Legacy VTK file of the C-alpha trace (Angstrom):
# vtk DataFile Version 3.0
C-alpha trace
ASCII
DATASET POLYDATA
POINTS 403 float
59.459 -30.667 -134.931
59.148 -28.866 -138.218
57.894 -25.334 -137.897
59.633 -22.532 -139.748
56.562 -20.913 -141.214
54.106 -19.226 -138.739
54.426 -16.477 -136.082
54.966 -15.777 -132.374
57.017 -13.306 -130.395
59.583 -13.988 -127.719
59.601 -11.970 -124.817
60.238 -39.570 -115.660
60.673 -41.584 -118.846
64.160 -42.617 -119.888
65.469 -41.916 -123.359
65.877 -44.925 -125.608
69.430 -44.911 -126.927
69.767 -45.130 -130.666
70.399 -48.515 -132.212
73.613 -50.399 -131.525
74.043 -50.329 -135.274
74.235 -46.876 -136.845
74.270 -45.997 -140.499
75.125 -43.040 -142.655
72.760 -43.313 -145.590
74.680 -44.661 -148.560
77.933 -44.856 -146.601
77.845 -48.167 -144.754
77.220 -49.513 -141.274
79.048 -48.918 -138.003
78.720 -49.700 -134.326
77.426 -47.755 -131.337
78.933 -48.167 -127.893
77.025 -49.149 -124.787
74.835 -46.206 -123.713
75.505 -44.426 -120.422
72.603 -42.912 -118.485
73.660 -39.455 -117.344
70.271 -38.949 -115.664
66.767 -40.308 -116.194
65.895 -39.004 -119.644
69.465 -38.336 -120.817
71.804 -40.886 -122.420
75.263 -40.634 -123.909
77.107 -43.012 -126.194
79.915 -43.197 -128.694
79.656 -44.585 -132.199
82.011 -45.451 -135.022
81.399 -45.976 -138.709
82.960 -45.697 -142.120
81.948 -42.686 -144.178
82.962 -41.611 -147.670
86.450 -40.490 -146.632
87.229 -43.205 -144.094
86.575 -43.991 -140.430
84.577 -41.633 -138.216
84.397 -41.480 -134.434
81.278 -39.837 -133.029
79.579 -38.948 -129.754
75.846 -38.595 -129.153
73.681 -37.199 -126.356
69.970 -38.013 -126.569
67.519 -36.023 -124.468
63.912 -36.836 -123.584
62.283 -33.413 -123.401
59.002 -34.972 -122.250
60.674 -35.774 -118.927
59.643 -32.915 -116.592
63.009 -33.040 -114.835
65.038 -32.598 -118.033
65.586 -29.403 -120.031
67.871 -27.911 -122.668
69.176 -24.359 -122.577
71.749 -21.923 -123.874
75.309 -22.273 -122.611
76.805 -18.792 -122.656
79.655 -16.753 -121.159
78.930 -13.872 -118.746
78.650 -11.472 -121.709
77.619 -11.754 -125.370
80.986 -10.535 -126.716
83.015 -13.129 -124.854
84.212 -16.697 -125.397
84.604 -19.591 -122.986
85.260 -23.333 -123.349
82.134 -25.491 -123.365
83.302 -27.206 -120.163
83.629 -23.875 -118.350
80.124 -22.780 -119.362
78.644 -26.187 -118.533
80.226 -26.267 -115.076
79.198 -22.686 -114.322
75.578 -23.418 -115.285
75.533 -26.923 -113.724
74.778 -28.728 -116.987
75.204 -32.493 -117.166
76.018 -32.414 -120.883
76.668 -29.909 -123.613
78.029 -29.191 -127.065
79.370 -26.072 -128.738
76.906 -23.855 -130.564
76.787 -21.269 -133.323
79.524 -19.968 -135.615
81.111 -16.790 -134.272
83.458 -13.885 -134.979
86.697 -15.648 -134.084
89.119 -13.333 -135.899
89.174 -9.891 -137.460
90.663 -8.706 -140.740
89.977 -5.003 -140.177
93.061 -3.161 -138.904
92.780 -1.976 -135.324
89.396 -3.627 -134.742
89.020 -6.021 -131.819
87.317 -9.359 -132.578
83.971 -9.385 -130.799
83.777 -13.173 -130.242
79.979 -12.986 -130.543
77.870 -15.459 -132.486
76.417 -15.030 -135.968
72.840 -15.852 -135.058
70.266 -15.022 -132.396
70.499 -16.107 -128.770
67.552 -16.695 -126.447
68.134 -17.835 -122.869
65.380 -18.564 -120.331
62.923 -16.758 -122.622
65.071 -13.618 -122.775
66.593 -12.289 -125.989
70.352 -11.741 -125.686
71.130 -10.811 -129.284
69.915 -10.781 -132.872
71.537 -12.082 -136.067
74.162 -10.395 -138.226
73.406 -9.952 -141.953
74.036 -13.058 -144.078
76.871 -11.287 -145.897
78.761 -10.732 -142.649
78.590 -14.177 -141.085
81.583 -16.366 -140.293
81.519 -19.997 -141.351
80.729 -21.937 -144.542
78.204 -20.860 -147.134
74.533 -21.145 -146.231
72.245 -23.614 -148.001
69.677 -21.997 -150.299
66.705 -20.573 -148.439
68.435 -20.399 -145.048
69.858 -17.442 -143.137
71.717 -16.320 -140.034
68.295 -15.895 -138.411
67.651 -19.670 -138.362
67.781 -21.359 -134.959
67.200 -24.603 -133.115
65.708 -24.477 -129.671
63.011 -25.503 -127.242
59.694 -23.701 -126.897
57.759 -22.784 -123.796
55.819 -26.008 -124.473
59.043 -28.000 -123.841
59.159 -29.202 -127.459
62.232 -28.910 -129.645
61.920 -27.264 -133.055
63.636 -25.240 -135.742
62.571 -21.678 -136.471
63.622 -18.282 -137.747
63.976 -15.263 -135.431
63.732 -11.815 -136.993
64.477 -8.594 -135.125
61.725 -5.982 -134.873
62.923 -2.806 -133.207
62.469 0.940 -133.011
63.797 4.066 -131.324
61.004 6.392 -130.249
61.391 10.088 -129.421
58.675 12.740 -128.917
58.970 13.757 -132.570
59.853 10.629 -134.517
60.177 6.852 -134.684
63.416 5.368 -136.036
64.133 1.839 -137.225
66.480 -0.336 -135.180
68.481 -2.854 -137.232
70.539 -4.762 -134.672
70.887 -5.736 -131.016
74.174 -6.910 -129.475
75.586 -8.083 -132.810
78.985 -7.531 -134.392
77.662 -6.264 -137.737
74.696 -4.295 -139.011
73.343 -3.550 -142.491
74.659 -0.631 -144.532
73.068 2.565 -143.217
71.748 0.782 -140.149
71.563 1.416 -136.406
72.452 -1.203 -133.778
71.712 -1.180 -130.054
74.058 -2.478 -127.369
72.850 -3.373 -123.884
74.672 -4.290 -120.647
74.591 -7.927 -121.855
77.145 -7.073 -124.555
79.988 -6.652 -122.050
83.042 -4.401 -122.247
84.248 -5.240 -125.774
84.633 -2.413 -128.284
81.575 -1.705 -130.405
83.698 -0.590 -133.401
83.269 -3.830 -135.384
79.573 -3.150 -135.987
80.370 -0.490 -138.626
82.740 -2.747 -140.615
81.973 -4.918 -143.632
79.018 -4.342 -145.920
75.852 -5.825 -147.345
77.978 -7.634 -149.921
81.215 -8.495 -148.111
82.395 -9.162 -144.565
85.813 -7.881 -145.647
84.653 -4.470 -146.889
86.294 -1.510 -145.094
84.873 -0.051 -141.910
82.677 3.005 -142.347
84.183 6.288 -141.206
80.783 7.988 -141.094
79.591 6.887 -137.656
77.709 8.147 -134.613
77.258 6.685 -131.146
74.398 7.789 -128.876
73.954 6.840 -125.222
70.443 6.679 -123.781
70.282 6.343 -119.986
66.941 5.835 -118.241
65.030 7.128 -121.230
67.093 10.260 -121.923
69.840 10.941 -124.486
72.961 11.658 -122.407
75.744 11.792 -125.004
76.406 11.879 -128.752
79.855 10.940 -130.057
81.437 10.573 -133.476
82.910 7.094 -133.031
81.874 3.801 -131.408
83.260 3.268 -127.930
83.987 0.432 -125.523
83.554 -0.412 -121.869
80.752 -1.658 -119.656
77.235 -0.388 -120.321
75.432 0.423 -117.043
72.051 -1.042 -116.205
69.238 1.104 -117.571
71.439 2.248 -120.451
71.367 1.482 -124.179
74.108 2.529 -126.607
73.156 3.100 -130.233
75.721 2.951 -133.042
74.828 4.129 -136.535
76.746 3.944 -139.792
76.347 6.169 -142.868
72.614 6.997 -143.181
72.097 5.577 -139.690
74.792 7.903 -138.378
73.020 10.873 -139.948
69.791 9.820 -138.261
71.420 9.586 -134.837
73.128 12.957 -135.232
69.673 14.523 -135.406
69.023 13.551 -131.780
69.795 15.987 -128.962
71.306 15.557 -125.500
68.490 15.787 -122.983
65.887 14.516 -125.457
63.584 11.711 -124.314
64.137 8.441 -126.185
63.022 4.844 -125.746
64.392 1.741 -127.435
62.061 -1.201 -128.072
62.897 -4.546 -129.678
61.834 -8.169 -129.884
62.476 -11.295 -131.940
59.553 -12.402 -134.095
59.461 -16.154 -134.602
58.157 -18.287 -137.444
56.997 -20.834 -134.868
53.555 -20.761 -133.245
55.128 -21.316 -129.831
57.748 -18.833 -128.536
61.219 -20.155 -127.796
62.354 -20.480 -124.224
65.840 -21.260 -125.520
67.302 -20.842 -128.997
70.720 -20.798 -130.643
71.770 -20.107 -134.220
72.649 -22.874 -136.657
71.941 -23.440 -140.342
69.321 -26.051 -141.235
70.538 -29.224 -142.919
67.634 -31.608 -142.241
63.913 -30.966 -142.662
61.120 -33.523 -142.504
63.668 -36.318 -142.248
65.382 -35.346 -145.507
68.656 -33.462 -146.044
68.236 -30.030 -147.601
69.150 -29.881 -151.308
72.685 -29.070 -152.413
74.444 -29.660 -149.073
78.206 -29.931 -149.454
79.362 -33.509 -149.874
83.053 -32.994 -150.588
84.720 -31.391 -147.536
85.086 -33.505 -144.394
85.748 -31.936 -140.993
85.024 -32.292 -137.302
81.334 -31.464 -136.913
78.713 -30.653 -134.312
74.985 -30.862 -135.004
71.659 -30.787 -133.183
68.347 -32.284 -134.211
64.838 -32.901 -132.950
62.309 -35.680 -133.456
59.163 -35.100 -135.488
57.061 -34.592 -132.336
59.699 -32.400 -130.681
60.099 -34.638 -127.627
63.621 -35.801 -128.441
66.732 -33.668 -128.809
69.812 -35.180 -130.441
73.285 -33.670 -130.009
76.191 -35.158 -131.951
79.871 -34.315 -132.255
82.357 -35.911 -134.656
86.113 -36.114 -134.405
88.014 -35.181 -137.538
91.366 -34.268 -139.058
92.876 -37.304 -137.358
94.062 -40.752 -138.437
91.260 -42.493 -136.549
88.507 -40.124 -137.676
88.321 -37.975 -140.764
84.999 -36.325 -139.961
82.021 -36.020 -142.284
80.687 -33.811 -145.011
77.658 -31.636 -144.240
75.431 -33.971 -146.267
76.679 -36.988 -144.321
76.060 -35.088 -141.087
72.427 -34.557 -142.084
72.094 -38.217 -142.977
73.583 -39.212 -139.637
71.070 -37.068 -137.739
68.246 -38.689 -139.676
69.566 -42.191 -138.975
69.432 -41.451 -135.240
65.779 -40.429 -135.352
65.905 -36.698 -136.034
63.310 -35.138 -138.317
64.827 -31.636 -138.395
68.342 -30.498 -137.585
71.039 -27.878 -137.910
74.762 -27.756 -138.464
76.580 -25.968 -135.654
80.147 -24.668 -135.594
82.721 -27.346 -136.365
86.466 -27.719 -136.777
88.373 -26.822 -133.627
85.151 -25.633 -131.994
83.533 -29.089 -132.003
83.229 -30.203 -128.382
81.015 -32.494 -126.335
81.099 -32.637 -122.530
79.241 -34.903 -120.123
78.976 -35.505 -116.373
77.885 -38.783 -114.811
76.013 -38.814 -111.472
79.221 -39.520 -109.525
81.098 -36.557 -111.051
81.073 -32.946 -109.871
82.538 -31.518 -113.114
81.999 -32.314 -116.775
84.556 -34.182 -118.869
85.493 -33.389 -122.466
84.674 -36.630 -124.297
85.784 -35.959 -127.856
89.224 -35.171 -129.220
89.198 -31.468 -130.205
91.089 -31.000 -133.449
93.052 -28.029 -132.017
94.497 -30.388 -129.402
92.542 -28.741 -126.595
89.183 -27.060 -126.049
88.615 -23.902 -128.038
86.741 -21.075 -126.280
83.459 -20.545 -128.129
80.604 -18.043 -128.179
77.826 -20.317 -126.907
76.541 -23.868 -126.739
73.604 -26.138 -125.986
73.406 -27.441 -122.433
71.363 -30.289 -120.929
70.049 -29.800 -117.394
68.235 -31.904 -114.791
66.296 -30.845 -111.723
LINES 2 405
11 0 1 2 3 4 5 6 7 8 9 10
392 11 12 13 14 15 16 17 18 19 20 21 22 23 24 25 26 27 28 29 30 31 32 33 34 35 36 37 38 39 40 41 42 43 44 45 46 47 48 49 50 51 52 53 54 55 56 57 58 59 60 61 62 63 64 65 66 67 68 69 70 71 72 73 74 75 76 77 78 79 80 81 82 83 84 85 86 87 88 89 90 91 92 93 94 95 96 97 98 99 100 101 102 103 104 105 106 107 108 109 110 111 112 113 114 115 116 117 118 119 120 121 122 123 124 125 126 127 128 129 130 131 132 133 134 135 136 137 138 139 140 141 142 143 144 145 146 147 148 149 150 151 152 153 154 155 156 157 158 159 160 161 162 163 164 165 166 167 168 169 170 171 172 173 174 175 176 177 178 179 180 181 182 183 184 185 186 187 188 189 190 191 192 193 194 195 196 197 198 199 200 201 202 203 204 205 206 207 208 209 210 211 212 213 214 215 216 217 218 219 220 221 222 223 224 225 226 227 228 229 230 231 232 233 234 235 236 237 238 239 240 241 242 243 244 245 246 247 248 249 250 251 252 253 254 255 256 257 258 259 260 261 262 263 264 265 266 267 268 269 270 271 272 273 274 275 276 277 278 279 280 281 282 283 284 285 286 287 288 289 290 291 292 293 294 295 296 297 298 299 300 301 302 303 304 305 306 307 308 309 310 311 312 313 314 315 316 317 318 319 320 321 322 323 324 325 326 327 328 329 330 331 332 333 334 335 336 337 338 339 340 341 342 343 344 345 346 347 348 349 350 351 352 353 354 355 356 357 358 359 360 361 362 363 364 365 366 367 368 369 370 371 372 373 374 375 376 377 378 379 380 381 382 383 384 385 386 387 388 389 390 391 392 393 394 395 396 397 398 399 400 401 402
């Protein structure tokens, strides 16, 4: 369902499989395999076709969100700054199907800085915000289409309808004498001069990466003007010069500031009362119950302008029908003799040909993974052929669940 424009805050039928004949607009006709019913309301099938650069092998999961026993949700590791294979997350959360999700911080070019493994965009799970988005300049992955950002997501609202939206962080740090702006939550980068908060959901990974890069380049040097403040149960308990690491206890928030943000935090005092408040404001009328980052490629049934149509690769995408009752998850093999993958434009066209009105591109390449579990299986199976030769641990994914 389209819906990237208005505001809210987050705090039994079977699916009809897509046609046995599939088509990439302008690229020819292929064939879809016999659909498999994973559960009432969830089908899975393979498809093959010829795209601009040769044959493509694909995999599709179609979900009927109007079925009260079917839902979609965030697949995620135990902590935000952690990676796991899609199959591991799906089995741990008892999903019957899933694909990989958002682009993420897979490697680090800053000397001595540990990769955080966390995603570029926001994460919402079971109505709870896990993290916000990094600045556009700091994201990993290909360039964004015009008018899109790291704050764009696909998800399902509390009304059980799928939609695209944009989630923007609104946060503050309140003391008896002042109110400070908060610029990030559980994210691996923050704007120049900003302050980011880390909660127990972040995990044990070092928080040092958040002061690296800049508003113009992910590769810019790390700031050396930093301050870290720990607030436990509403009281400032420590102020340190550098970002730390290790588990954050329940009831505790760690703030990390860089440059002007560091100066602001240095003005706090141990023993001072302080409260941290934050939320994700949505452009959708209905709050998200689940959301994951991905950049829009399809809107109103039409590909966004100027999508890349030259580079083919393994791809993963997610889309929703115009009324939000259908969720489409597709994964494409690539970098192989039997499947060269698709361009981003072709990916958008493929989503549209399956019935999607709006859709996003998710992480691709070696991250592209689809897993499914039939009723007679206790564990999911990896159905595609990951281009790395085996599953790559990823930051998050989209899972399909039945009750």
